[in-house]
C-alpha positions, 0 to 999 in steps of 0.5 A, spaced: 310 261 523 314 266 519 317 265 512 324 263 512 329 269 511 335 269 506 341 274 503 342 274 496 348 279 496 354 278 501 361 279 500 366 275 502 375 276 502 375 274 495 373 281 494 372 287 498 369 283 504 372 281 511 370 274 512 372 268 508 367 265 504 366 258 509 366 263 515 360 267 512 356 261 510 358 260 518 355 266 520 349 265 514 347 259 519 348 261 526 343 267 523 338 262 521 338 264 514 335 258 509 340 261 503 346 265 502 348 268 496 355 269 495 356 275 490 363 277 490 366 283 485 367 280 478 370 274 481 366 266 482 373 265 486 370 264 493 364 260 491 367 253 491 369 254 499 362 257 501 359 251 497 363 246 501 361 249 507 354 249 506 354 242 505 356 241 511 352 246 515 345 244 511 345 252 508 343 253 500 348 257 497 346 260 491 352 262 486 352 269 485 357 274 482 357 282 482 359 284 476 362 293 474 358 294 468 358 300 463 353 304 461 351 310 458 350 314 463 356 312 468 356 305 471 351 300 475 353 293 478 349 287 476 348 281 480 348 274 476 345 269 480 343 260 479 349 261 473 353 255 472 360 256 472 361 254 465 368 255 461 365 260 457 363 264 463 369 263 466 374 265 461 369 272 461 370 272 468 378 272 467 378 277 462 375 282 468 380 280 473 385 282 468 382 289 467 382 289 475 390 287 474 392 292 469 388 298 473 391 296 480 397 298 477 396 304 474 394 307 480 399 304 484 405 307 479 401 314 479 401 313 487 409 312 486 409 319 482 405 323 487 410 320 492 407 315 495 413 308 495 409 302 494 409 296 490 404 292 486 406 286 492 405 291 498 398 290 495 397 284 494 398 282 501 393 286 504 388 280 499 389 274 502 390 270 495 383 273 493 382 279 488 385 286 489 381 291 488 382 301 491 381 297 499 387 294 499 391 299 496 388 303 501 390 298 507 397 298 504 397 306 505 395 305 511 400 300 514 405 304 511 404 310 515 401 314 508 394 315 511 390 315 518 385 311 515 383 307 510 378 312 508 382 318 508 385 314 503 379 314 499 378 321 500 384 324 498 387 320 492 383 314 490 376 317 490 373 318 482 376 325 481 383 325 485 390 324 484 391 316 483 384 313 481 384 310 475 377 308 471 377 300 470 375 297 464 368 294 464 363 290 460 357 293 456 350 292 459 348 288 453 355 283 454 354 283 462 346 280 461 349 275 456 354 272 459 350 271 465 344 268 461 349 264 457 351 260 464 343 260 465 344 265 470 338 271 471 341 277 472 338 283 476 340 290 477 343 291 484 341 298 489 338 301 483 337 308 487 345 308 487 345 310 479 342 316 482 336 316 476 329 319 477 324 315 477 322 316 471 329 315 468 330 309 472 324 306 469 328 308 462 334 306 464 331 299 467 326 298 460 332 298 456 336 293 460 329 289 460 330 289 453 336 286 453 335 280 458 335 283 465 331 279 470 330 283 476 331 288 480 334 288 487 328 291 491 330 290 498 338 292 500 340 295 505 340 303 504 333 302 501 328 305 506 320 303 506 318 308 500 323 306 495 322 298 496 314 300 494 316 304 488 322 299 486 316 292 487 312 296 482 317 297 477 319 290 478 312 288 477 311 293 471 316 290 466 315 283 469 322 282 473 323 278 479 324 282 486 330 280 490 333 282 496 339 282 500 344 286 505 350 288 501 354 285 507 362 286 507 363 285 514 368 289 518 369 293 512 363 296 512 360 296 518 353 297 520 350 293 515 348 286 518 347 280 514 340 277 512 337 285 514 335 290 508 333 297 510 330 298 516 332 292 518 327 288 514 328 280 513 328 278 506 324 272 505 325 266 501 320 268 496 325 272 493 329 267 491 324 263 488 321 269 484 328 269 482 328 262 479 322 262 475 326 267 471 332 263 469 332 262 461 329 257 457 330 255 451 336 260 448 339 263 454 341 268 449 335 270 447 332 276 451 
């Protein structure tokens, strides 16, 4: 009998996914997954709804989040798992939300300076009550007829280097890892090849983050081929890190990425979650 499969990386309307948290859980259950992590960007707002639906469907819901982190070579994404929603964690996430709101307001102001009439209320309406980001600004531009597609909005205006782009202030790696560990969670570097580092440089970066308390590497991802999975598996082994996996599912907002499938259509085995659990901090959670 095949090992049960899971997905440890999926997004909902709480950030930039197209499915509500309950809808995502129902799809995971319908697809036969035994466990699902909801990992919205810089927010845990979708977890309660997902948890309620998970109880009804019988699927295991893993607390998750994806935090954008500042690093000396740019930015990277840090996944947090198995944390408790402590007051300190909630306060940290509220700070991140405040930074995002400031960035959004500055981008909307830039668009108006460029002649694109757009209000914060219009952009908020695209979010349906969830977190607002560049995707929702792009949709508001599309609704106004200022662009023909969301992709055009990013390509012409919203992507890094384009005239309306504003970088959001981010936590540093040490601060983000500490925030996750302090809540009893495990910090995992997401889709490492998107850092565009060579293998030796990536090994060095992982060593640096491991010294700060990193607990895992996202080995399986929808963008990883078999060779990349093999390299990352060996990298995780060298640094005594959990080897995790997830699809990075966004629904209709990123077509072609099925829930529960990593690169080359591979399933993500339940053992990935068991490895992750073994890395939960013991004793002083802030100590690496």
